[in-house]
N, C-alpha and C positions, 0 to 999 in steps of 0.2 A: 286658155287663151294665149296666143303667142305674143311675145313682146315685140314692138316695132323698134327697129334700130335705124337711126338716121344715117346718112352717108358719112363715111369717115372724113372728118374735117381736119384741116391743117390748123393746129393751135388749140389751146384750151377753150372749152365750151363756155367758161365763165369770164376769165380775164384776158382771153385772146393771146396768151403767151405763145410764141411760135414753137412748133414741135408737133410730134405725132403722139397723141395721148389716147388713141383708139376711138372707136365710134361712141357717139352719145346715145345712150339708151334711156328713155324717160323713166323706165321702171327700176333702173339701177342708179342710186343716188350719186355715186362717185364716178360714173362712166364719163369718159371724155375730158376729165379734169387733170390739170397738171399737179405735180406733188405739192406745190405751194397752196393751191386751192383745197386739196384734200386735207392738208395740215390745218388750214384755216377753218375747216368745218368741224374740227375736234374741239370739245369744250375745255380748253386749257388757256392759260394766259398767252402762250405762244400762238395758239390758234386764233385767239381774239386779235392779237397784234397783226398777224398775217392778214386777217379779214379787213382790218382797218386800213392797212397799207394798200391792199388790192383795190378797195373802194376809192381811196384817195387817188390812186393812180388812174383809175377810170375817170374820175371826176376831172382831174387835171387834163387828161387827154381830151375829154369833151370840151373843156374850156379853151385848150390850145387850138382846136380845130375851128373855133368860132371866128368868123371874119368880122372884126370889129367895125369895119367901114359899112357893112351891110346888115349888121345885127339890129333887131328891133329892141326897144327898151325892155320888153318882157324877156327876151332871150338874155340880154345882159344881166338883168336882175336875177334870173334863174341861175345862170352859171356863176355869178358872183356869190350868191347865197350858197350854192353847192360847194364851191371852193372854200368858203368861210367855214362851213360845217365840217368839211374834211380836215382843214387845218386845225380846228378845235379838237377833233378826235385824235389827230396825231400828237398834239400838245398834251392831251390827257394821258397818252401812252408814255410820254416822257416824264410825267409828274412822279415824284417819289411815292412808293407804295408804303403805307404805314406798316412797320414791322418787317419790311423786306429790304432788299438791296436797293440803293439808289441807281437809277438808270441814266 
């Protein structure tokens, strides 16, 4: 069975970082991803940190694009909750690790 390849997109398939990272092929896990997203997929502390930063950036971008004058209460609650969770995740990254170096 031949794998389907989507058209070569401009930017990372996950975080939309500008650049040419090749086509996104659903059967290949890292295809179309920027180096930061590939590193974020690795089970290391650095990979986890990268993943949290990417998600927080996406959440912040979504909240920044929200038009506050026209937003429904549900939209405001959703975006505020998402930003709060992302901020909590970022603060946990900055917390000292027992037995490790302070960050």
